[in-house]
C-alpha positions as CSV (number, residue, x, y, z in Angstrom):
1,X,-35.2,24.2,30.8
2,X,-32.2,21.7,30.4
3,X,-33.2,21.5,26.5
4,X,-32.8,25.4,26.2
5,X,-29.5,25.4,28.0
6,X,-28.2,22.7,25.7
7,X,-29.4,24.4,22.5
8,X,-27.9,27.8,23.6
9,X,-24.6,26.0,24.3
10,X,-24.8,24.5,20.7
11,X,-25.2,28.0,19.5
12,X,-21.9,29.1,21.0
13,X,-19.9,26.1,20.1
14,X,-18.1,27.7,17.2
15,X,-17.1,31.1,19.2
16,X,-13.6,30.2,19.2
17,X,-13.6,29.9,15.3
18,X,-15.2,33.4,15.1
19,X,-12.6,34.9,17.5
20,X,-9.7,33.4,15.7
21,X,-10.9,35.1,12.4
22,X,-12.0,38.3,14.0
23,X,-8.9,39.5,15.4
24,X,-7.1,40.2,12.1
25,X,-9.2,39.5,9.1
26,X,-6.1,40.3,6.8
27,X,-3.9,37.7,8.5
28,X,-3.6,34.4,7.1
29,X,-2.2,32.4,10.0
30,X,-3.2,28.9,8.8
31,X,-2.1,27.2,12.0
32,X,-4.3,29.4,14.2
33,X,-7.3,28.8,12.0
34,X,-6.5,25.1,11.9
35,X,-6.4,24.9,15.6
36,X,-9.5,26.9,16.1
37,X,-11.3,24.7,13.6
38,X,-10.3,21.6,15.5
39,X,-11.3,23.1,18.8
40,X,-14.7,24.2,17.5
41,X,-15.4,20.8,15.8
42,X,-14.5,19.0,19.0
43,X,-16.9,21.3,21.0
44,X,-19.5,20.8,18.2
45,X,-19.4,17.0,18.5
46,X,-19.7,17.1,22.3
47,X,-22.6,19.6,22.0
48,X,-24.3,17.6,19.5
49,X,-24.1,14.4,21.5
50,X,-25.5,16.3,24.5
51,X,-28.2,17.8,22.6
52,X,-29.3,14.4,21.2
53,X,-29.1,12.9,24.5
54,X,-31.3,15.4,26.0
55,X,-33.9,15.6,23.3
56,X,-34.2,12.1,22.4
57,X,-34.7,10.8,25.8
58,X,-33.9,7.1,24.7
59,X,-35.0,4.2,26.6
60,X,-32.2,2.0,27.6
61,X,-33.1,-0.4,24.8
62,X,-33.2,2.4,22.1
63,X,-30.2,4.1,23.5
64,X,-28.3,0.7,23.1
65,X,-29.5,0.4,19.6
66,X,-29.0,4.2,18.5
67,X,-25.5,5.0,19.8
68,X,-23.4,2.4,17.9
69,X,-25.0,3.2,14.7
70,X,-24.7,7.0,15.4
71,X,-21.0,6.5,16.1
72,X,-20.6,5.1,12.6
73,X,-22.8,8.0,11.2
74,X,-20.6,10.5,13.1
75,X,-17.3,9.1,11.7
76,X,-18.5,9.3,8.2
77,X,-20.0,12.6,8.7
78,X,-16.7,13.8,10.2
79,X,-14.9,12.8,7.0
80,X,-17.4,14.5,5.0
81,X,-17.0,17.6,7.0
82,X,-13.4,17.6,6.3
83,X,-14.2,18.4,2.9
84,X,-16.3,21.4,3.8
85,X,-13.6,22.7,6.2
86,X,-11.1,22.7,3.1
87,X,-13.6,24.9,1.1
88,X,-14.3,27.2,4.0
89,X,-10.6,27.7,4.6
90,X,-10.1,28.3,1.0
91,X,-12.9,30.9,1.0
92,X,-11.5,32.6,4.1
93,X,-8.2,33.1,2.3
94,X,-9.5,34.3,-1.1
95,X,-12.6,36.3,-0.2
96,X,-10.9,39.7,-0.6
97,X,-9.4,38.6,-3.8
98,X,-12.2,36.3,-5.1
99,X,-12.3,35.7,-8.9
100,X,-15.3,34.4,-10.9
101,X,-13.4,31.3,-11.4
102,X,-12.7,31.0,-7.6
103,X,-16.2,31.7,-6.8
104,X,-17.4,28.9,-9.2
105,X,-15.0,26.5,-8.0
106,X,-16.1,27.1,-4.3
107,X,-19.7,27.1,-5.0
108,X,-19.4,23.8,-7.0
109,X,-17.6,22.1,-4.1
110,X,-20.2,23.3,-1.5
111,X,-23.0,21.9,-3.7
112,X,-21.0,18.7,-4.0
113,X,-20.6,18.6,-0.2
114,X,-24.4,19.4,0.2
115,X,-25.4,16.5,-2.1
116,X,-23.0,14.1,-0.3
117,X,-24.4,15.1,3.1
118,X,-28.0,14.4,2.0
119,X,-26.9,11.0,0.7
120,X,-25.2,10.1,3.9
121,X,-28.3,11.1,5.8
122,X,-30.5,8.9,3.6
123,X,-28.1,6.0,4.0
124,X,-28.2,6.4,7.9
125,X,-31.9,6.9,8.0
126,X,-32.2,3.3,6.5
127,X,-29.6,2.2,9.1
128,X,-31.3,3.7,12.1
129,X,-34.7,2.5,10.7
130,X,-33.4,-1.1,11.0
131,X,-32.9,-0.8,14.8
132,X,-35.4,1.9,16.0
133,X,-39.0,2.8,15.4
134,X,-39.4,5.0,12.4
135,X,-40.8,7.8,14.2
136,X,-37.9,7.8,16.5
137,X,-35.6,7.8,13.6
138,X,-37.6,10.9,12.0
139,X,-37.5,12.6,15.4
140,X,-33.6,12.3,15.5
141,X,-33.2,13.6,11.9
142,X,-35.6,16.5,12.7
143,X,-33.4,17.4,15.6
144,X,-30.1,16.8,13.4
145,X,-31.6,19.3,10.7
146,X,-32.2,21.9,13.6
147,X,-28.6,21.4,15.1
148,X,-27.2,21.7,11.5
149,X,-29.1,25.0,10.9
150,X,-27.8,26.4,14.3
151,X,-24.3,25.3,13.5
152,X,-24.5,26.4,10.0
153,X,-25.9,29.9,11.1
154,X,-22.8,30.1,13.5
155,X,-20.2,29.3,10.8
156,X,-21.8,31.5,8.2
157,X,-21.9,34.4,10.8
158,X,-18.2,34.1,11.2
159,X,-17.4,34.4,7.5
160,X,-17.1,37.8,5.8
161,X,-19.3,38.4,2.7
162,X,-17.5,38.6,-0.6
163,X,-16.8,42.1,-1.5
164,X,-18.5,43.7,-4.4
165,X,-16.1,43.9,-7.6
166,X,-14.6,47.4,-8.4
167,X,-15.8,47.3,-11.8
168,X,-18.9,45.1,-12.1
169,X,-19.8,43.7,-15.5
170,X,-23.4,44.7,-16.7
């Protein structure tokens, strides 16, 4: 039951971001978007840690080995997530006036982000594997993937779709 509650709270972690964007989709109040993003990211980090603690059920020895490596991973991932936030903010600002060039640039930057995220996970799989049994590391990354899917779904549900162009080319 505790696990279900934790997962549900993870799904709600980005609510403040959605609310900040849904009040006035035409407003470009960067300060309020920035603060909503920061609050959401802090909530996500706390919820991610709580979820990991609940699902992984580390022994004292494994927890002592896991958390220092996780803190390094989390720091590097946060720096990488900064890049994603910039792209999401740009998308939120331009979605109504999106040009082909904008769409291409934003897409390329998201592909780059995705590639760097995968490389970071590969790097830290090796780091965790040095201090924990491989099956424990695999379980962590399976959980990490599930959390990422939930968080990604929440972020994507907050973003509007790009409107169809008025005169689409054949």
